[in-house]
Structure formats: structure tokens, C-alpha cells
N, C-alpha and C positions, 0 to 999 in steps of 0.2 A: 320624769315630765318635766315638760319644759315650762319653769318657769321664771324666766329670767322676765325681766320688769322692760314693757310693751311701748310706756310714756313716758313721754315727755316731759308733760305738763307738771303743773304743781298742784300736789298730793292736799288735797285736804285731811284734817281728821273733826268728826266732828265733836265741838266741846261738852254738848246737853244731847240726855239721850230724848229723843227725838217721841212727842206727846204719843203719836199709834204706830201698828203694827209697820213691820217690813216680809213682806213676801215673796218666794220666789215662783213661780206658774212655769214649770217644766214637763214634759210626755206628760199633757193633761195632770198634770197632778196641780196642791196650791199647797205647795212650802213654809212654813214659818221661816224666817230670817235667821239667826244666834247673835248678830251686832254688824256692823256692819266699820270694817278697817279703815277705807277713807276712798275719799270720791274729786272723779278730777274733769277736766273740763270732754275730757271721754269715754270716762267709765271707772265702774266702781270693783272694789274688792270686800269681798263680804266674808265672813263665820258661816256655814251650814253645817247641818245633821245628815245631809244624806247625799248620794252617789248621782252624779252627775258626772256629766264625760264631756271633755274638753271638743267643745264644739257644737254641744246641747243651743240650740235658738232658745232663749227662755223670756219671760214675762217679769221686771224687777215690778211689785206693785206697794204701793202705799196707801195705808189706810187711820184715819183717826173720824173720831165721831162726827167731825162736817163735812172735811173731802178724801178724795183717794184719789189716784193716780195710776197709768201702767206708763212704763219706759221698756223698747224691744230690746233685745239685745244679745252678744254674742257669749257663750262662755271660752276665752282664749287660754286660759290657764288653770290649773289645780294643782292643787301641795297640800300638804301637815301641816296643822296651826302648830305652835311653837306648844305643848304642854303645861310649860309651867304660865303660860301667858295665860289658855284656853282652854276650855273645855272640848267646845267643838270636833268637828271630826276632819271639814274638812274648810280649808279656805281656795278663796274660788276668787278670780279676778274675770271679770265680764267688760265688755266694751261693749258701749253705750249708744245708739243716736244723740240723748239727749239727756245728758246727766243729771243739768244744769233744772230742767221742769221737776223734779224729782229733787233734789235738791231744798226747790225754794218751797216745795209743798212742806219738808221737812221738818221748816225752819220754827223756831220757839218762841210762841210770842210773849 
């Protein structure tokens, strides 16, 4: 597995859990994301319970009671998370066109 960090930008961890839910649309399925590890100007890393492949085209969707947004991306790496830190099955790195739009929708008021 190629897990070498590909982002040169500063990564940001969310300090508070978003009000809504995050989903990953992949191969015709809409699947829940367990959590966000971090986000940067060009991508996001997620803890996820379902099998996806490097190179899969995905849509990352955020939804709450008032709004929703989808941002397209591609899975650029995947790995097994540290079992002591998470029960998730996969850690994914997704390169996205505009992760800032996604982040702005997830901001907690």
C-alpha cells in the first residue's frame, strides 16, 4: 500500500465533531464515514469501514438538517488505521478539487 504523505499543505484536524453526517459515494453506493482524521487545501483523510480501492472516484458528501454539499475526489492511498486509536477498518487519503467548500459546510456555529 502506498501511504506516503502526498500533501505538502498544512493539515487541519477538526476540533469539534460536525453537526451532520459524512458519506462516501463510491461505485454506486452511499456509505457512512466513521470520522475525519484531517483535511487540507487539496484533500482529506477519513476513517472508513468499507473496502475501496486506490484510484476509485468518489464523492464526499456532508449533510445536516439544513444543508448539504458534495465534493468529488479520488482515493490516492489507503491503509489500516492504528487499532489502538480506531476501530475503523480503513484509513483513506482522498485528493479533492475543493475540500475547503466541504470544510466550510461542516463548521459548527
